[in-house]
C-alpha positions as CSV (number, residue, x, y, z in Angstrom):
1,M,85.2,182.5,99.9
2,L,86.8,185.7,101.2
3,E,89.4,183.7,103.0
4,T,90.7,182.2,99.8
5,T,90.3,185.0,97.4
6,E,92.3,187.3,99.6
7,Q,95.4,185.1,98.9
8,V,95.0,185.6,95.1
9,R,96.4,188.6,93.4
10,L,97.1,189.9,89.9
11,L,100.8,189.3,89.2
12,R,102.9,192.0,87.6
13,T,106.3,192.2,85.9
14,T,108.0,192.6,89.3
15,D,106.8,189.0,90.0
16,L,108.6,187.5,87.0
17,A,111.4,185.9,89.1
18,A,108.8,184.1,91.3
19,I,106.7,183.1,88.3
20,R,109.8,181.7,86.6
21,R,110.7,179.6,89.8
22,I,107.3,177.9,89.6
23,L,107.3,177.3,85.8
24,D,110.8,175.9,85.9
25,A,109.8,173.3,88.5
26,D,108.0,171.4,85.7
27,P,108.9,172.9,82.3
28,S,107.2,170.0,80.4
29,T,103.8,170.1,82.0
30,N,103.9,173.9,82.1
31,V,105.0,174.4,78.5
32,F,101.9,176.3,77.4
33,V,101.9,179.0,80.1
34,D,105.7,179.1,79.9
35,A,105.6,179.8,76.2
36,R,103.0,182.5,76.5
37,L,105.1,184.3,79.2
38,R,108.3,184.0,77.2
39,A,106.5,185.6,74.2
40,A,105.5,188.5,76.4
41,G,109.1,189.1,77.4
42,S,109.9,191.3,80.4
43,D,106.5,193.1,80.4
44,L,103.4,191.1,81.4
45,R,101.2,193.9,80.0
46,R,102.1,192.5,76.5
47,L,100.7,189.1,77.5
48,G,97.1,189.7,76.4
49,A,95.9,187.8,79.5
50,Q,96.3,188.0,83.2
51,V,98.4,185.8,85.5
52,W,97.0,185.3,89.0
53,G,99.1,184.2,91.9
54,F,98.2,182.3,95.1
55,E,100.4,182.9,98.1
56,E,100.9,181.0,101.3
57,R,102.7,182.8,104.2
58,G,103.8,185.5,101.7
59,R,105.3,183.1,99.2
60,L,104.0,182.6,95.7
61,V,103.1,178.9,95.3
62,S,100.6,178.6,92.5
63,L,99.7,180.4,89.3
64,C,96.7,180.7,87.0
65,Y,96.8,181.9,83.4
66,A,93.6,183.8,82.7
67,G,93.0,184.5,79.1
68,A,91.1,182.7,76.3
69,N,91.9,179.6,78.4
70,L,91.9,179.4,82.2
71,V,95.0,177.3,83.0
72,P,96.2,176.5,86.6
73,V,99.9,175.9,87.2
74,A,101.2,174.1,90.3
75,A,97.8,174.7,91.9
76,T,97.4,173.4,95.4
77,P,93.8,172.4,96.4
78,A,93.3,175.7,98.2
79,A,94.7,177.6,95.2
80,A,92.4,175.8,92.8
81,V,89.3,176.9,94.8
82,A,90.7,180.4,95.2
83,F,91.3,180.8,91.4
84,A,87.8,179.6,90.7
85,D,86.4,182.1,93.2
86,R,88.4,184.9,91.5
87,A,87.2,183.7,88.0
88,I,83.5,183.8,89.2
89,R,84.0,187.4,90.5
90,A,85.6,188.4,87.2
91,G,83.0,186.7,85.0
92,R,83.7,184.1,82.4
93,T,85.6,185.3,79.3
94,C,87.5,182.0,78.6
95,S,86.4,179.3,76.2
96,S,87.9,176.5,78.3
97,V,89.4,175.5,81.6
98,W,92.2,173.0,81.3
99,G,95.4,171.7,83.0
100,P,96.4,169.1,85.5
101,R,93.4,167.2,86.6
102,E,94.1,167.5,90.3
103,A,93.6,171.3,89.9
104,V,90.8,171.4,87.3
105,V,88.6,169.1,89.3
106,P,88.2,171.4,92.3
107,M,88.1,174.4,90.1
108,W,85.3,173.0,88.0
109,R,83.4,171.9,91.2
110,T,83.5,175.5,92.3
111,L,82.8,177.1,88.9
112,E,80.0,174.8,87.7
113,P,77.1,176.3,89.7
114,S,77.9,179.7,88.1
115,W,79.4,178.7,84.8
116,G,77.7,175.4,84.0
117,P,76.5,173.5,82.2
118,A,79.7,173.0,80.1
119,R,79.5,172.1,76.4
120,G,81.9,169.3,77.1
121,V,84.0,167.9,79.9
122,R,87.1,165.7,79.1
123,V,87.7,164.3,82.6
124,E,90.8,162.3,81.9
125,Q,93.4,163.2,79.3
126,P,96.8,161.4,79.6
127,F,99.6,163.9,79.3
128,L,102.5,162.3,77.5
129,T,106.2,163.1,77.1
130,M,109.3,161.7,75.4
131,C,112.9,162.8,75.1
132,R,114.4,160.0,73.0
133,P,114.3,159.4,69.2
134,P,111.0,157.8,68.0
135,S,110.6,154.1,68.3
136,V,109.0,153.9,64.8
137,R,110.4,155.1,61.5
138,P,109.4,158.7,60.9
139,D,107.3,159.2,57.7
140,P,109.7,160.6,55.1
141,L,106.8,162.3,53.4
142,V,105.9,164.4,56.4
143,R,107.5,167.8,56.1
144,R,107.1,171.4,57.0
145,V,104.2,173.2,55.3
146,R,105.1,176.0,52.9
147,M,103.2,179.3,52.9
148,D,101.9,178.6,49.4
149,E,100.2,175.5,51.0
150,L,98.4,177.5,53.6
151,D,94.9,177.0,52.1
152,L,95.4,173.2,52.1
153,V,96.5,172.9,55.7
154,Y,93.9,175.5,56.8
155,R,91.1,173.3,55.4
156,A,92.6,170.3,57.2
157,S,92.9,172.3,60.4
158,V,89.2,173.3,60.2
159,A,88.3,169.7,59.8
160,F,90.4,168.7,62.8
161,F,89.0,171.5,65.0
162,S,85.4,170.7,64.1
163,E,85.9,167.0,64.7
164,E,87.8,167.4,68.0
165,L,85.8,170.2,69.6
166,G,82.4,169.8,68.0
167,V,82.2,173.4,66.7
168,S,83.7,175.1,63.7
169,P,86.5,177.7,64.2
170,E,84.8,179.6,61.4
171,A,81.5,180.1,63.3
172,R,82.3,183.5,64.9
173,D,84.4,185.5,62.5
174,G,84.4,183.3,59.4
175,G,87.7,181.8,60.5
176,A,89.8,185.0,60.4
177,Y,91.4,184.4,63.8
178,Y,92.0,180.7,63.3
179,R,93.4,181.2,59.8
180,G,95.8,183.7,61.3
181,R,96.9,181.2,63.9
182,V,97.5,178.5,61.3
183,A,99.4,181.0,59.1
184,D,101.6,181.9,62.1
185,L,102.5,178.3,62.7
186,V,103.3,177.8,59.0
187,S,105.5,180.9,58.9
188,R,107.5,179.7,62.0
189,G,108.1,176.3,60.5
190,Y,105.9,174.6,63.2
191,A,103.2,173.1,60.8
192,F,103.9,169.7,59.4
193,A,101.9,167.7,56.9
194,R,101.9,164.8,54.4
195,I,100.4,166.1,51.2
196,E,99.4,163.8,48.3
197,N,97.7,165.0,45.1
198,N,97.2,168.4,46.6
199,E,95.4,167.0,49.6
200,V,96.5,166.9,53.2
201,V,96.3,163.3,54.5
202,F,98.2,163.9,57.7
203,K,99.0,167.0,59.7
204,A,100.2,168.1,63.1
205,E,101.7,171.2,64.6
206,I,104.2,172.2,67.3
207,G,101.6,174.4,68.9
208,V,103.8,175.9,71.7
209,A,107.5,175.7,72.4
210,T,110.1,176.8,74.8
211,P,113.8,176.0,75.1
212,R,112.9,173.3,77.5
213,A,109.9,171.5,75.8
214,F,107.5,171.7,72.9
215,Q,103.9,170.5,72.6
216,I,102.4,168.7,69.6
217,Q,98.9,169.6,68.8
218,G,96.3,169.2,66.0
219,V,97.2,165.7,65.0
220,W,94.8,164.7,62.2
221,V,94.5,162.0,59.6
222,R,92.1,162.3,56.7
223,P,89.1,160.0,57.6
224,D,89.5,157.8,54.5
225,R,93.1,157.1,55.3
226,R,92.8,156.1,58.9
227,G,93.9,152.6,59.8
228,E,97.1,152.9,57.7
229,R,99.3,153.9,60.7
230,L,99.9,157.3,59.2
231,A,99.5,158.9,62.6
232,A,102.3,157.1,64.4
233,A,104.8,157.6,61.5
234,G,103.7,161.2,61.1
235,V,103.9,162.1,64.7
236,A,107.3,160.4,64.8
237,A,108.5,162.8,62.0
238,V,107.3,165.8,64.0
239,V,108.9,164.5,67.2
240,A,112.2,163.9,65.4
241,A,112.3,167.4,64.0
242,G,111.2,168.9,67.3
243,L,113.8,167.1,69.3
244,R,116.5,167.9,66.8
245,E,115.7,171.6,66.3
246,V,113.3,172.9,69.0
247,A,113.7,171.5,72.5
248,P,114.8,168.3,74.3
249,V,111.3,167.1,75.4
250,A,108.2,166.5,73.3
251,T,104.8,166.6,74.9
252,L,101.2,166.2,74.0
253,Y,97.9,165.2,75.7
254,V,95.1,163.0,74.4
255,N,91.6,162.1,75.3
256,D,91.4,158.8,77.2
257,F,88.7,157.5,75.0
258,N,90.7,158.0,71.8
259,L,92.2,154.5,71.9
260,P,93.7,154.6,68.3
261,A,95.6,157.8,69.0
262,R,96.8,156.5,72.4
263,R,98.1,153.3,70.7
264,A,99.8,155.4,68.0
265,Y,101.5,157.6,70.5
266,A,102.7,154.6,72.6
267,R,104.2,153.2,69.4
268,V,106.1,156.4,68.8
269,G,107.6,156.2,72.4
270,F,105.5,158.5,74.5
271,T,104.8,157.7,78.1
272,Q,102.3,159.2,80.5
273,T,103.7,161.6,83.1
274,A,100.5,163.5,84.2
275,T,96.8,163.6,83.6
276,F,95.0,166.7,82.3
277,M,91.3,167.6,82.3
278,T,89.5,170.0,80.0
279,V,86.1,171.8,80.4
280,L,84.8,173.3,77.2
281,F,82.2,176.2,76.9
């Protein structure tokens, strides 16, 4: 353990050039961490999380974002184990570990004796990208959510979160943090929905974005409207807006067992470029 953890160190603002080199090697797969670091600007102390680095022969080769989520970036097998060792020493403060499967597998293997059992493990999550206009006609009724519609989309977002993760985002603080997150996305023009009779029947968000890529999250269709192909047309609308106004590459990742969603995304034009894995606590 000592042999690996000695190669991990807390990165600082002086490391930004080296961090940028690693993130830029795969801006689509790394969009989440990239977006977080861009939001912090030139001072990592504003990040609200730590970034760990793994070095080989004095050169930074791998990163790990350590905040509410533990997310490895370009992690070699040795780096994955070293990051897990560091996390065990620091104690668990994250609610999930996720990222490229080839890194999360050895991380979880190391973490599980100390942090397990997990509440859920999504072993295989296809990571999808596209950079061309959608292959299906975007739903013309899907549009950006207005701030006066926040309550509507918040209720739909709670339904999505509870269904997807098996817990309610309102369990800890009555939903204050989660509502703030939804409000932020609405205010930035990143929340999209199809609203009929004052009810959300489809919603999705551009959850994170950089000038290089954006990631679609929170795709949800009201249960009684499923099977109408609202998801494919709705996601196509979000992709079209994102490619036109946000970044040249759209990304998302999906559980391998969610076959209806995978079929919908394939119809839109997404193709798999990586595989993610998520461990939930």
